[in-house]
C-alpha positions as CSV (number, residue, x, y, z in Angstrom):
1,M,89.7,-32.9,65.0
2,N,86.6,-31.0,64.6
3,S,86.2,-28.0,62.3
4,S,86.2,-25.4,65.1
5,N,89.7,-26.5,66.2
6,L,90.9,-26.6,62.6
7,L,90.1,-23.0,61.8
8,P,92.7,-21.3,64.0
9,V,95.3,-23.7,62.7
10,I,94.5,-22.7,59.1
11,V,94.5,-19.0,59.9
12,L,97.9,-19.3,61.6
13,A,99.3,-21.3,58.7
14,V,98.0,-18.7,56.2
15,L,99.5,-15.9,58.3
16,A,102.8,-17.8,58.6
17,L,102.9,-18.3,54.8
18,L,102.1,-14.6,54.3
19,V,105.0,-13.6,56.6
20,V,107.4,-15.9,54.8
21,V,106.4,-14.5,51.4
22,L,106.8,-11.0,52.6
23,L,110.2,-11.8,54.2
24,V,111.4,-13.5,51.0
25,A,110.2,-10.5,48.9
26,T,111.9,-8.1,51.2
27,V,115.2,-9.9,51.1
28,R,115.0,-10.2,47.3
29,G,114.2,-6.5,46.9
30,Y,117.1,-5.5,49.2
31,N,119.6,-7.8,47.5
32,R,118.5,-6.3,44.1
33,L,119.1,-2.8,45.4
34,V,122.5,-3.9,46.7
35,R,123.5,-5.3,43.3
36,L,122.3,-2.2,41.5
37,R,124.2,0.0,43.9
38,A,127.4,-2.1,43.3
39,Q,126.8,-1.8,39.6
40,V,126.6,2.0,39.8
41,Q,129.7,2.1,41.9
42,A,131.6,-0.1,39.5
43,S,130.5,1.8,36.5
44,W,131.6,5.1,38.2
45,A,135.0,3.5,38.9
46,Q,135.3,2.8,35.1
47,V,134.5,6.5,34.4
48,D,137.1,7.5,37.0
49,V,139.7,5.2,35.4
50,Q,139.3,6.8,32.0
51,L,139.2,10.3,33.5
52,K,142.5,9.6,35.2
53,R,144.0,8.4,31.9
54,R,142.9,11.7,30.3
55,H,144.5,13.5,33.2
56,S,147.8,11.7,32.7
57,L,147.8,12.6,29.0
58,V,147.2,16.3,29.5
59,P,150.7,17.3,30.9
60,N,152.4,15.6,27.9
61,M,150.1,17.5,25.6
62,V,150.8,20.8,27.4
63,E,154.5,20.3,27.2
64,T,154.4,19.4,23.5
65,V,152.4,22.6,22.8
66,R,154.7,24.6,25.0
67,G,157.7,23.5,22.9
68,Y,156.1,25.0,19.7
69,A,153.9,27.7,21.1
70,G,155.5,28.7,24.4
71,H,154.1,32.3,24.3
72,E,150.6,30.9,24.5
73,R,151.1,31.0,28.3
74,A,147.5,31.9,29.3
75,T,146.1,28.9,27.4
76,L,148.7,26.5,28.7
77,E,148.1,27.7,32.3
78,A,144.3,27.4,31.9
79,V,144.7,23.7,30.7
80,T,147.1,23.0,33.6
81,F,144.7,24.6,36.1
82,A,141.7,22.8,34.8
83,R,143.6,19.5,34.8
84,T,144.6,20.0,38.4
85,A,141.1,20.9,39.4
86,A,139.6,17.9,37.6
87,A,142.2,15.5,38.9
88,G,141.8,16.8,42.5
89,S,138.0,16.6,42.3
90,R,136.9,14.0,44.9
91,G,133.4,15.2,45.3
92,G,130.2,13.6,44.0
93,T,129.2,13.4,40.4
94,P,128.0,17.0,40.0
95,E,131.2,18.5,41.2
96,R,133.3,16.1,39.1
97,V,131.2,16.8,36.0
98,T,131.8,20.5,36.4
99,A,135.5,20.1,36.8
100,E,135.8,17.7,33.8
101,G,133.7,20.1,31.7
102,A,136.2,22.9,32.5
103,L,139.0,20.6,31.4
104,T,137.2,19.7,28.2
105,Q,136.8,23.4,27.4
106,A,140.4,24.2,28.2
107,L,141.6,21.3,25.9
108,G,139.4,22.7,23.2
109,R,141.2,26.1,23.5
110,L,144.5,24.2,23.4
111,F,143.6,22.5,20.2
112,A,142.5,25.8,18.7
113,V,145.9,27.2,19.6
114,A,147.5,24.2,17.9
115,E,145.7,25.1,14.7
116,A,147.9,28.3,14.4
117,Y,151.1,26.3,14.4
118,P,151.6,24.0,11.4
119,Q,154.9,22.6,12.8
120,L,153.1,21.5,15.9
121,R,150.3,19.8,13.9
122,A,153.0,18.0,11.9
123,S,154.8,16.9,15.1
124,E,154.6,13.1,15.4
125,N,154.5,13.4,19.2
126,F,151.5,15.8,19.1
127,V,149.6,13.7,16.6
128,E,150.1,10.6,18.7
129,L,149.0,12.4,21.8
130,Q,145.9,13.7,20.0
131,R,145.1,10.2,18.9
132,E,145.5,8.8,22.4
133,L,143.4,11.6,23.8
134,A,140.7,11.0,21.2
135,G,140.6,7.3,22.0
136,T,140.4,8.1,25.7
137,E,137.5,10.5,25.1
138,D,135.7,7.7,23.3
139,K,136.3,5.4,26.3
140,I,135.1,8.1,28.6
141,A,131.9,8.5,26.6
142,Y,131.2,4.8,26.7
143,A,132.0,4.6,30.4
144,R,129.6,7.6,31.0
145,Q,126.9,5.8,29.0
146,F,127.4,2.6,31.0
147,Y,127.3,4.6,34.3
148,N,124.1,6.4,33.3
149,T,122.5,3.0,32.4
150,A,123.4,1.6,35.8
151,V,122.0,4.8,37.4
152,Q,118.8,4.5,35.4
153,S,118.3,0.9,36.7
154,M,119.0,2.0,40.3
155,N,116.7,5.0,40.1
156,T,113.9,3.0,38.6
157,A,114.2,0.4,41.3
158,V,114.3,3.0,44.1
159,Q,111.1,4.6,42.8
160,T,109.1,1.5,42.1
161,L,106.6,-0.1,44.5
162,P,107.2,-2.1,46.7
163,V,111.0,-1.8,46.4
164,N,110.8,1.9,47.2
165,I,109.7,1.1,50.7
166,I,112.8,-1.2,51.2
167,A,115.0,1.5,49.5
168,G,113.7,4.1,52.0
169,L,114.4,1.9,55.0
170,G,117.7,0.7,53.6
171,G,119.1,4.1,52.8
172,F,119.2,3.7,49.1
173,R,118.8,7.0,47.3
174,I,118.3,8.3,43.7
175,Q,121.7,8.6,42.0
176,P,122.7,11.6,39.8
177,Y,123.3,11.1,36.1
178,F,126.6,12.0,34.5
179,E,125.3,14.8,32.2
180,A,127.3,17.0,29.9
181,A,128.0,20.4,31.4
182,G,127.8,23.8,29.7
183,D,129.7,23.9,26.4
184,E,129.9,20.1,26.2
185,R,126.2,20.1,25.1
186,G,126.9,22.0,22.0
187,D,128.4,20.8,18.7
188,V,132.1,20.0,18.8
189,S,134.3,21.0,15.9
190,V,137.6,19.1,15.9
191,R,140.2,19.6,13.1
192,F,143.6,18.1,13.1
């Protein structure tokens, strides 16, 4: 073979190699985005599990308080309403955060009511429910943190070159963080 016949073969080989490298990079980028999306979904599921646990504790807490402070009807109804709204929230993260924030505020008012009833604070059932709720709140905080870390990884990948091109073509979008809403941003004072 002479050199004039060899040049087109070399150019074709280089182009073929370039196409293979681009194809491999595209597949790797897409697979990374799929893994990150799955991690975001799994971490949200963990937040959801803990929120459902909190929702299941609230009716017991309301009934316990009702037994000692039944005339605090407005507070008890507010907690029940907030729990129903939070448990029924099937929307995306911003809607869920708002509903959960309202429940957190209502629970804060419920605990404030409990302060006025020494017999209630001395109730073994109430104390155990408070302990379980506090443990669940810790788990929710951890699950939120894990979710936000997964979202940060996903959002970074979606915005970084060249993966952002693959993300745009593949329908991957920036995910919202699970942020504290309203009064949750302030200092919390808890007394038992």
